[in-house]
C-alpha positions in Angstrom: -31.8 23.3 6.2 -34.1 21.3 8.1 -36.4 18.1 8.1 -40.2 18.2 8.9 -41.6 14.9 10.3 -45.4 14.8 9.5 -48.0 12.2 8.7 -50.7 12.0 6.0 -53.2 9.6 5.3 -52.9 7.2 2.0 -56.1 8.6 0.7 -54.7 12.1 0.6 -51.4 11.0 -0.8 -53.4 9.1 -3.5 -55.2 12.5 -4.2 -51.9 14.6 -4.3 -50.4 12.2 -6.9 -53.7 12.5 -9.0 -53.4 16.3 -8.7 -49.6 16.5 -9.7 -48.9 17.6 -6.2 -46.3 15.2 -5.7 -43.9 14.6 -8.3 -40.7 12.5 -9.2 -37.3 14.0 -9.8 -35.5 13.1 -12.6 -32.9 11.0 -10.5 -35.7 8.5 -9.7 -35.7 5.0 -11.2 -38.6 3.5 -13.1 -41.4 1.9 -11.5 -40.4 -2.1 -11.1 -42.7 -3.5 -8.8 -44.3 -6.8 -9.8 -48.1 -7.6 -9.1 -47.1 -10.1 -6.3 -45.3 -7.3 -4.5 -48.3 -5.0 -4.8 -50.5 -7.7 -3.4 -48.3 -8.1 -0.4 -48.1 -4.4 0.4 -51.8 -4.3 0.3 -51.9 -7.4 2.7 -49.3 -5.9 5.0 -51.4 -2.5 5.3 -54.7 -4.5 5.7 -53.3 -6.6 8.7 -52.0 -3.6 10.4 -48.4 -4.4 9.8 -45.6 -1.5 9.4 -45.5 -0.2 5.8 -42.4 2.3 6.2 -41.8 5.9 6.0 -41.6 8.3 2.9 -38.8 10.8 2.1 -40.0 14.0 0.2 -37.9 17.2 -0.8 -39.6 20.6 -0.8 -37.7 23.2 -2.8 -38.4 26.5 -4.9 -36.2 25.6 -7.5 -38.1 22.7 -9.0 -35.8 20.1 -10.6 -36.4 18.2 -14.0 -39.1 15.5 -13.4 -40.2 12.1 -14.8 -43.5 10.5 -15.1 -45.1 8.7 -12.0 -46.3 5.6 -13.8 -49.8 6.1 -13.2 -53.0 6.8 -15.1 -54.9 9.9 -14.5 -55.9 13.3 -16.1 -52.9 15.6 -16.5 -53.2 18.9 -14.8 -51.1 21.7 -13.3 -50.7 21.3 -9.4 -52.9 23.8 -7.3 -50.0 24.2 -4.9 -46.2 23.9 -4.9 -45.6 20.1 -5.5 -43.3 17.8 -3.2 -40.6 15.6 -4.8 -40.8 12.0 -3.8 -37.4 10.7 -2.9 -38.1 7.4 -1.2 -41.1 5.4 -1.4 -42.0 5.6 -5.2 -42.6 1.7 -5.5 -45.1 1.7 -2.8 -46.9 5.0 -3.3 -47.0 4.1 -7.1 -48.5 0.7 -6.3 -51.3 1.9 -4.0 -52.3 4.6 -6.7 -52.8 2.1 -9.1 -54.7 -0.3 -6.9 -57.0 2.7 -5.7 -57.5 3.8 -9.4 -58.2 0.6 -10.8 -55.0 0.6 -12.8 -55.2 -2.3 -15.6 -51.7 -3.7 -14.3 -52.8 -3.6 -10.7 -55.8 -5.7 -10.3 -55.4 -6.9 -6.9 -58.4 -9.2 -5.4 -59.3 -10.1 -2.0 -60.6 -13.5 -0.7 -63.2 -12.7 1.9 -63.0 -15.8 3.6 -59.2 -16.5 3.9 -58.4 -12.7 3.9 -55.7 -13.1 1.3 -54.8 -10.7 -1.4 -53.3 -11.5 -5.1 -53.2 -10.4 -8.5 -56.2 -11.1 -10.7 -56.0 -14.5 -12.7 -58.3 -16.6 -14.6 -58.9 -18.8 -11.7 -59.9 -15.8 -9.4 -62.0 -14.3 -12.2 -64.2 -17.6 -12.1 -64.3 -17.7 -8.4 -67.1 -15.0 -7.1 -65.6 -15.3 -3.6 -62.8 -13.1 -4.9 -63.7 -9.4 -4.9 -61.6 -6.6 -6.6 -60.1 -4.5 -4.1 -60.6 -1.3 -6.3 -64.7 -2.1 -6.4 -64.6 -2.1 -2.5 -62.5 1.3 -2.5 -64.6 3.0 -4.8 -66.5 5.8 -3.1 -69.8 4.9 -4.7 -69.5 1.2 -3.6 -72.5 -0.1 -1.8 -71.0 -2.6 1.3 -74.5 -4.1 1.3 -74.6 -4.9 -2.4 -71.0 -6.4 -2.3 -72.0 -8.3 0.9 -75.0 -9.8 -0.6 -72.9 -10.8 -3.8 -70.6 -12.7 -1.6 -73.4 -14.3 0.4 -75.2 -15.5 -3.0 -71.7 -16.8 -4.0 -71.8 -19.3 -1.1 -69.6 -17.8 1.4 -69.8 -19.6 4.8 -69.2 -16.2 6.7 -71.9 -14.3 8.6 -73.0 -11.2 6.8 -71.7 -8.9 9.4 -68.2 -10.6 9.3 -68.2 -10.0 5.6 -69.1 -6.4 6.0 -66.2 -6.2 8.6 -63.7 -7.4 6.2 -64.7 -5.4 3.4 -65.1 -2.5 5.9 -61.4 -3.1 7.0 -60.4 -2.7 3.3 -62.6 0.6 2.8 -60.5 2.3 5.8 -57.2 1.4 4.1 -57.5 4.9 2.6 -57.5 6.4 6.3 -54.2 4.6 7.3 -51.1 7.1 7.6 -47.6 7.1 6.2 -45.0 8.9 8.1 -43.3 11.5 5.9 -40.1 13.2 6.2 -39.7 16.4 4.1 -36.4 17.9 3.3 -36.5 21.5 3.4 -33.8 24.1 2.1 -31.4 21.3 0.8 -29.7 21.9 -2.6 -30.1 19.7 -5.3 -26.7 18.3 -5.0 -26.8 17.3 -1.7 -30.5 15.8 -2.1 -29.1 13.7 -5.1 -26.4 12.3 -2.4 -29.1 11.7 0.0 -31.3 9.9 -2.6 -28.3 7.7 -3.7 -27.6 6.5 0.1 -31.2 5.9 0.7 -31.6 3.9 -2.2 -28.2 2.0 -2.5 -29.0 -1.6 -3.1 -27.5 -4.5 -1.5 -28.3 -7.9 0.0 -31.3 -8.2 2.0 -30.6 -9.1 5.5 -32.4 -12.4 5.9 -33.7 -14.0 8.9 -30.4 -15.9 9.7 -28.6 -12.6 9.2 -30.8 -11.0 11.6 -30.3 -13.8 14.1 -26.7 -13.6 14.0 -26.6 -9.8 14.5 -29.0 -10.1 17.5 -27.1 -12.9 19.1 -23.8 -11.0 18.7 -24.9 -7.9 20.2 -27.1 -9.7 22.9 -24.6 -12.2 24.1 -20.8 -11.3 24.3 -18.5 -14.0 22.9 -21.1 -16.0 21.1 -19.4 -15.7 17.7 -16.4 -17.1 19.3 -18.2 -20.2 20.6 -19.9 -20.8 17.4 -16.5 -20.7 15.4 -15.0 -22.9 17.9 -17.8 -25.4 17.7 -17.6 -25.2 14.0 -14.1 -26.1 13.8 -14.4 -29.0 16.1 -16.9 -30.6 13.5 -14.8 -29.6 10.5 -12.1 -31.7 12.1 -14.5 -34.7 12.2 -15.9 -34.5 8.5 -18.9 -32.6 9.5 -18.0 -29.0 7.8 -21.7 -28.2 7.2 -22.1 -27.9 10.9 -20.8 -24.2 10.4 -21.7 -20.9 12.4 -25.0 -20.5 10.3 -26.1 -24.0 11.0 -25.4 -23.6 14.8 -26.8 -20.0 15.1 -30.2 -21.5 13.6 -30.0 -24.6 15.8 -29.5 -22.4 19.1 -32.5 -20.1 18.1 -34.3 -23.4 17.4 -33.4 -24.5 20.9 -34.2 -21.2 22.6 -37.2 -20.2 20.9 -38.7 -23.6 20.0 -39.1 -22.8 16.4 -37.3 -21.9 13.0 -36.2 -18.6 12.2 -38.6 -15.9 11.2 -38.7 -12.1 11.0 -40.4 -12.4 14.7 -37.4 -14.5 15.8 -34.6 -11.8 16.5 -37.0 -9.7 18.6 -37.5 -12.8 20.8 -33.9 -13.5 20.9 -33.5 -9.8 22.1 -35.5 -10.6 25.1 -33.7 -13.9 26.0 -31.6 -13.7 29.2 -28.0 -15.1 29.3 -28.9 -18.1 31.5 -31.2 -19.2 28.8 -29.0 -18.6 26.0 -26.1 -20.7 27.8 -28.5 -23.5 28.4 -29.6 -23.6 24.9 -26.0 -23.7 23.7 -25.2 -26.6 26.1 -28.2 -28.4 24.4 -26.9 -27.9 21.0 -23.4 -29.0 21.8 -24.7 -32.2 23.6 -27.3 -33.0 20.8 -24.8 -33.0 18.1 -22.3 -35.1 20.2 -24.8 -37.7 20.4 -26.5 -37.3 17.0 -23.4 -37.5 14.6 -22.3 -40.8 16.0 -25.5 -42.0 15.4 -25.3 -41.2 11.8 -21.7 -42.6 11.4 -22.7 -45.9 12.9 -26.1 -46.4 11.7 -25.8 -44.9 8.1 -22.1 -44.8 7.7 -22.2 -41.4 7.1 -18.8 -40.2 7.7 -19.1 -36.6 6.5 -21.9 -34.1 6.1 -21.8 -33.0 2.4 -24.1 -35.8 1.1 -26.9 -34.5 3.5 -29.6 -33.0 1.0 -30.8 -30.6 4.1 -29.0 -29.8 7.3 -32.2 -28.5 8.8 -33.6 -32.0 9.2 -30.9 -32.2 11.9 -32.4 -29.7 14.3 -35.3 -31.5 15.7 -33.1 -34.2 16.4 -30.3 -32.2 18.0 -33.3 -30.8 20.3 -34.5 -34.5 20.9 -31.0 -35.7 21.9 -29.5 -32.6 23.5 -32.5 -32.2 25.8 -32.4 -35.9 27.1 -31.2 -36.2 30.8 -30.3 -40.0 29.9 -26.9 -40.8 28.2 -28.2 -44.1 27.0 -30.4 -44.5 24.0 -32.4 -47.7 23.4 -32.4 -49.0 19.8 -36.1 -48.4 19.3 -35.3 -44.8 19.8 -32.1 -44.6 17.8 -33.5 -46.7 14.9 -36.7 -44.3 15.0 -34.5 -41.4 14.6 -32.9 -42.5 11.5 -36.2 -43.6 10.1 -37.7 -40.2 10.7 -34.7 -38.5 9.0 -34.9 -40.9 6.1 -38.4 -40.3 5.6 -38.1 -36.6 6.1 -35.4 -36.4 3.3 -37.5 -38.4 0.8 -40.4 -36.1 1.5 -38.4 -33.2 1.3 -39.8 -31.9 4.7 -38.3 -28.5 4.6 -38.7 -27.3 1.0 -41.6 -25.2 1.9 -42.6 -23.3 5.1 -39.4 -24.1 6.7 -40.3 -22.2 9.8 -43.8 -23.5 10.3 -42.6 -27.2 9.7 -39.3 -26.8 11.9 -41.5 -25.2 14.7 -43.9 -28.3 14.7 -41.1 -30.6 14.8 -39.4 -29.0 17.7 -42.6 -29.5 19.6 -42.8 -33.0 18.5 -39.1 -33.8 19.4 -40.1 -32.6 23.1 -42.9 -34.9 23.6 -42.9 -37.9 25.9 -42.8 -40.2 22.6 -40.9 -37.9 20.4 -40.2 -40.7 17.5 -44.0 -41.3 17.3 -44.8 -37.6 17.6 -42.2 -36.7 14.7 -43.8 -39.5 12.6 -47.2 -38.1 13.1 -46.0 -34.8 11.6 -45.0 -36.8 8.4 -48.4 -38.6 8.2 -46.9 -42.0 8.4 -47.6 -43.0 12.1 -50.5 -45.4 10.5 -48.6 -46.6 7.7 -45.5 -48.2 6.3 -43.5 -45.9 3.8 -42.2 -47.9 0.8 -40.0 -46.6 -2.0 -41.5 -47.8 -5.4 -39.9 -48.1 -8.8 -42.4 -45.7 -10.1 -41.2 -43.2 -7.5 -37.6 -43.5 -8.7 -38.6 -42.9 -12.5 -37.0 -39.8 -13.9 -35.2 -38.8 -10.7 -31.8 -37.1 -11.0 -28.8 -36.1 -8.8 -30.9 -33.3 -7.4 -33.6 -35.7 -6.1 -33.4 -36.9 -2.5 -33.1 -40.3 -3.7 -29.7 -39.8 -4.8 -28.7 -39.6 -1.3 -30.6 -42.8 -0.5 -28.7 -44.6 -3.3 -25.3 -43.8 -2.0 -26.7 -44.9 1.5 -27.5 -48.4 0.0 -24.4 -48.6 -1.8 -22.4 -48.1 1.3 -24.6 -50.4 3.3 -24.0 -53.1 0.8 -20.1 -52.6 0.8 -19.6 -50.8 -2.4 -16.1 -49.2 -3.2 -14.6 -47.5 -6.0 -14.2 -49.5 -9.1 -10.6 -50.1 -10.0 -8.9 -48.2 -6.9 -10.9 -50.3 -4.3 -11.0 -47.0 -2.1 -14.0 -45.8 0.0 -16.8 -44.0 -1.8 -17.2 -41.8 0.8 -13.7 -40.7 2.3 -14.1 -39.9 6.4 -13.4 -36.2 6.3 -14.4 -33.1 4.5 -10.7 -32.7 3.3 -10.7 -36.0 1.3 -11.7 -35.7 -2.4 -15.2 -34.7 -2.9 -17.8 -37.5 -3.4 -18.0 -38.3 -7.1 -20.8 -39.8 -9.5 -20.6 -41.0 -12.9 -22.6 -42.5 -15.6 -22.8 -46.4 -16.1 -23.9 -45.8 -19.7 -21.6 -42.5 -20.5 -23.6 -39.9 -22.6 -21.1 -40.5 -25.5 -22.7 -43.9 -25.9 -26.5 -42.7 -25.5 -26.1 -40.0 -28.3 -29.3 -41.1 -29.9 -32.8 -39.4 -30.2 -34.3 -42.4 -28.4 -32.7 -41.1 -25.3 -33.4 -37.3 -24.0 -31.2 -35.8 -21.4 -33.4 -37.0 -18.7 -32.9 -40.7 -19.6 -29.2 -40.1 -19.8 -29.1 -38.3 -16.4 -31.5 -40.6 -14.8 -30.6 -41.6 -11.1 -30.8 -45.4 -12.1 -27.8 -44.6 -14.5 -25.4 -43.1 -11.8 -22.9 -44.8 -9.5 -20.6 -43.5 -6.9 -17.1 -44.0 -8.3 -13.7 -41.6 -8.3 -12.8 -39.3 -11.0 -9.8 -41.5 -11.6 -12.0 -44.5 -12.3 -14.4 -42.4 -14.5 -11.3 -41.5 -16.5 -10.7 -45.1 -16.9 -14.1 -45.6 -18.5 -13.9 -42.5 -20.7 -16.8 -42.8 -23.3 -16.7 -46.6 -23.1 -19.8 -48.9 -23.2 -20.6 -51.0 -20.2 -20.2 -53.7 -22.7 -16.4 -52.9 -23.2 -15.3 -51.9 -19.4 -17.6 -54.4 -17.4 -15.7 -57.4 -18.4 -12.6 -55.7 -16.5 -14.7 -55.6 -13.3 -15.8 -58.6 -10.9 -19.3 -59.5 -10.4 -19.3 -58.6 -6.8 -18.1 -55.1 -7.8 -21.1 -54.6 -9.8 -23.7 -56.1 -7.4 -22.3 -54.0 -4.6 -23.5 -50.9 -6.8 -26.8 -52.4 -7.5 -25.8 -52.9 -11.4 -27.9 -55.8 -13.1 -25.5 -58.3 -14.7 -27.3 -59.3 -17.8 -25.0 -58.5 -20.8 -27.9 -57.7 -23.1 -28.3 -54.5 -20.8 -24.8 -53.4 -21.5 -25.5 -51.8 -25.1 -27.8 -48.8 -25.7 -30.4 -51.1 -27.4 -30.8 -52.7 -23.7 -30.5 -49.0 -22.2 -34.3 -48.7 -21.4 -34.4 -52.1 -19.6 -31.1 -51.5 -17.9 -32.9 -48.5 -16.1 -35.8 -50.7 -15.3 -33.7 -53.2 -13.8 -31.5 -51.0 -11.7 -34.6 -49.0 -10.3 -35.8 -52.5 -9.3 -32.6 -53.2 -7.5 -32.3 -49.8 -5.9 -35.8 -49.6 -4.7 -35.7 -53.0 -3.1 -32.3 -52.0 -1.4 -33.9 -48.7 -0.4 -36.8 -50.6 1.2 -34.4 -52.9 3.0 -32.9 -49.7 4.6 -36.1 -48.2 5.6 -37.2 -51.5 7.0 -33.9 -51.9 9.0 -34.8 -48.7 10.9 -38.7 -49.0 10.8 -40.2 -48.8 14.6 -41.7 -51.8 15.4 -45.3 -50.0 16.2 -45.4 -49.6 12.4 -45.0 -53.2 11.7 -48.7 -54.0 11.3 -50.0 -51.0 9.7 -50.8 -50.6 5.7 -47.9 -50.0 3.2 -48.1 -46.5 1.5 -45.7 -44.7 -1.1 -42.9 -43.0 0.8 -43.0 -40.1 -1.6 -46.3 -38.2 -2.2 -45.0 -37.2 -5.8 -44.4 -40.8 -7.0 -45.8 -41.2 -10.6 -45.5 -37.4 -11.3 -42.9 -35.7 -13.3 -41.9 -32.4 -14.6 -39.4 -32.2 -17.3 -37.4 -29.0 -18.1 -35.7 -28.1 -21.4 -33.8 -24.9 -22.3 -33.7 -23.8 -25.8 -31.1 -21.0 -26.5 -29.4 -18.8 -23.9 -30.0 -15.9 -21.5 -28.9 -13.4 -24.2 -30.8 -15.0 -27.1 -34.5 -14.9 -26.2 -34.2 -18.5 -24.8 -37.3 -20.3 -23.6 -37.5 -23.0 -20.9 -40.1 -25.6 -22.0 -41.9 -27.6 -19.2 -43.9 -30.6 -19.7 -45.8 -32.2 -16.6 -47.1 -35.7 -16.7 -48.6 -38.2 -14.4 -52.1 -39.7 -13.2 -54.4 -37.7 -15.2 -52.1 -35.0 -16.0 -50.6 -34.0 -19.2 -49.8 -30.4 -19.6 -46.9 -28.3 -21.4 -45.7 -24.5 -21.5 -42.9 -22.3 -21.7 -41.4 -19.2 -20.1 -38.5 -16.9 -21.0 -35.6 -18.4 -19.5 -34.0 -14.6 -18.8 -37.2 -13.5 -17.1 -37.4 -16.6 -15.0 -33.8 -16.2 -14.3 -34.1 -12.7 -13.1 -36.9 -13.6 -11.0 -35.0 -16.5 -9.1 -32.0 -14.2 -8.5 -34.2 -11.4 -7.2 -35.5 -13.9 -4.7 -32.3 -15.6 -3.9 -30.1 -12.6 -3.4 -32.5 -10.1 -2.2 -35.7 -12.0 -0.9 -37.8 -9.9 -3.5 -41.0 -11.5 -4.8 -41.8 -10.9 -8.5 -43.9 -12.1 -11.6 -43.1 -14.4 -14.6 -45.3 -15.3 -17.5 -45.5 -19.0 -18.1 -48.0 -20.5 -20.6 -49.4 -17.1 -21.4 -50.4 -16.6 -17.5 -48.6 -14.1 -15.1 -47.7 -16.2 -12.0 -46.2 -15.0 -8.7 -42.6 -16.1 -7.9 -42.8 -16.0 -4.0 -40.5 -16.5 -1.1 -42.5 -18.1 1.7 -40.1 -18.1 4.4 -37.0 -19.9 3.3 -38.7 -21.5 0.0 -39.3 -20.2 -3.3 -42.4 -21.2 -4.9 -43.7 -20.9 -8.5 -46.8 -22.1 -9.9 -46.0 -24.2 -13.1 -49.1 -25.8 -14.8 -50.5 -28.3 -12.4 -47.6 -28.1 -9.8 -46.7 -25.5 -7.3 -42.9 -26.2 -7.7 -40.9 -25.6 -4.2 -37.4 -25.4 -3.2 -34.7 -23.3 -1.6 -33.2 -20.5 -3.8 -30.0 -22.3 -4.0 -32.0 -25.7 -5.2 -33.6 -23.6 -8.0 -30.2 -22.1 -8.9 -28.6 -25.4 -9.1 -31.4 -26.7 -11.4 -31.3 -23.8 -13.6 -27.7 -24.0 -13.8 -28.2 -27.6 -15.0 -30.4 -26.6 -17.7 -27.9 -23.9 -18.9 -25.4 -26.5 -19.2 -27.4 -28.7 -21.2 -29.3 -26.2 -23.3 -30.3 -26.9 -27.0 -30.2 -24.6 -29.9 -32.9 -21.9 -30.0 -33.7 -23.2 -33.6 -34.6 -26.4 -32.3 -37.5 -25.2 -30.0 -40.7 -27.1 -30.6 -43.9 -25.7 -31.1 -45.7 -25.7 -27.6 -49.5 -26.1 -27.6 -50.2 -24.8 -23.8 -53.1 -23.4 -22.0 -53.6 -21.8 -18.7 -53.8 -24.5 -15.9 -57.2 -23.9 -13.9 -57.3 -26.9 -11.6 -55.9 -27.5 -8.4 -52.0 -27.5 -8.0 -49.8 -30.1 -6.3 -46.8 -29.4 -4.5 -43.8 -30.7 -6.3 -39.9 -30.5 -5.2 -37.7 -28.5 -7.6 -35.2 -31.1 -7.0 -37.4 -33.8 -8.6 -37.5 -32.1 -12.0 -35.7 -33.6 -15.0 
């Protein structure tokens, strides 16, 4: 028994599959890759990235086989076949692209050099060219180049030819092959199981931790000790994961990526020690700032911990222990705006790199605000921006801050709404108008769970309310207790008929108080500039409603609305849920069908992105999971599914945080 290590071109392997000289043993699983994964493989090979090795088995005792999931003429092999053990998804995908398989219609944009699966939009845009057309041996590069020039390409003809030629040469890229020879079937089966055993993908944070552990002796003890310190002070989310990410940010000057762990390996002990001191010093300056300026006595209300990392760099690298009011206020102002704008919901690594660079500028606050595009404007929260927002929205965090700023306390018990340590009872929120009093067709679940209907009170206080209407229990509270929570006092707003006006009135009070909070910290250099909406997604909404369950063919319905936007569509809940889990657990891209169109579900750095009608909906996998769990908890019977008139969205898509969905 031995193993041969050889190389073979992609083109040769494609031909061998077509000639039945590469077969699948029966133990192989089915082909499962989605079009988005196929497009990413093509992109990796085009860019010269590693694309893995292949494992084969050569034997005289041919095992039972299964189909290769490719199209082409069936024929007997002209030589003894090789049996593919590892690499089926990649080789099958390549064969499908090269042979123009109907389920692998990958196209290439000549100007931005991007690959994706064919869609209605790419079919209408002549700057997209089908990869199979370029790979066709009979294809004329001159004719394809002229076609792209006629389509309005701004590239020179030789640049177009070079890029198309690079695709043409993909056939000549080589795989490394390991061929098992003389192994019995039972042992090959054991090897197959071990090679293909599933498991959680090592993410960038895992890689960074593993690299730090092997590179810097005792680092885990240091991280754990610091995490325990902050846990005792109410900031339990400053854990080992956050600290390792912050350390990598200081040392590398950027967020984590696949590139990060190789750079960490090259970092010397002195630089790691210096970076660790910066992290500790930055936190010991930042946390007291959050406690004094925002009354944020604990970390769990923060929607994102990543937003703290540029501020850790800014404060940790300062040689001066004193901090003037303009700088400290500007730091808080940036944190609030970065939260409202969900700064790190997409392209986390890229944006974190930009913000760390800004934090190291001579005037870091101004530089950070330039990254948010508000250096020439004053941000303002509008009532319109609060419409339809729920507890997943970043405005939920702001509503807590403004309640604490007004001295709000728990109804009935008078205790703090944000106890000082993580060991205290979890922060609670409850409905002013309980759902039981709003059981009326006029009020959908989005209206019932609207941010303007939520207040921060204890579970004990909520039990006192039970399902009672505000008309019943408000008289037991003092007016100042209601005002502190920004609750309007008019008695006509305490009954279901007055509920829509209650939401409007409370949004007005919340927006007014949020702007007062922002104005308190706004740097003076923004005083004379124009006002703009703090939230780019203000006035836009995406409503979700689940009908049925994961097991009975449940459908999730999307309704998008806003300025010039009116769109609806639906998708299989099971298909979408599976795609989210693939991304969340294993980082695997896939596809789902929404409104009759196959769209990619992609992990871009730490963000999961899904095109849904007029929006590119973005958020971390955990944020997506929380939103889907919300829908599962409030699902309606499948029999109530409305008839949806939907069509494929063919316009531009606006980024929209999944946390802002209703």
